N, C-alpha and C positions, 0 to 999 in steps of 0.2 A: 504494500500500500504506500502510495506517495502522499505526503501531507504538505500543506501550505500554511505558513504562519499568517493568520488573519487579524490578530490583535496582539500587541506587545506594549505593556506599560513601560514608560521611560524609567521608572524607578526599579525595574526588574522584579516586580512583585507578582506579575501575572503574564502567562503566555497561552494563547489560544491557537489551536491548529484545526484545520478541516481537511478532509480527503480531497485530493486533486482528481482522482479517477474513481469511478463508482464501483468499488468493491462491495461496500455496504450501501443501503438506501441513503442513509445519512451517517456521518461520523464527525464528532467534534470532541477534541480533548482539551481540557483546561488544566494548566498547572499553576498553582498558587504557591509562592515562595515566601516563607516567613523567617527572617533572620533572628537568631537568638545570640546576640553578640556576647552576652555574659557567659555563655557556655561554648562559644565559638562553634555554633552549629547553625545549619539551615534546615528547616522543616519544609518538606514538599508535600502538597496535597494534590493528588491527581483525580480528576473527574472525567469520565468518558460517557458521552451521550451518543447513542447510536440506534439505528433502526435496521433490522435485517432485511435483505432483499426478499422479494417473493418468488424470484426465479434465479437460476444460475447456480454456480458451483457451491457457494456458501449456503444457499437455501436448500440445496440437495443434501449437503452434509448435515445440516441441522434437522431436517425432516427424515433423514435416513433413506432418501431416494437416490442413492449414489448409482450412477450408471456404470 
């Protein structure tokens, strides 16, 4: 799957990507970054929003209709 960055906050706190080619019906991934300077750590929260296709290879795998 090829992704395209569609949103990036200048303070490097959030990155949003969407698929460039239609493997899924829709695919959006969101990464939120939170810096904890006191512990010298960065916490990353990933959220993936997607819809499965109704036909094609992925739909066949999910439904068990592999040819």
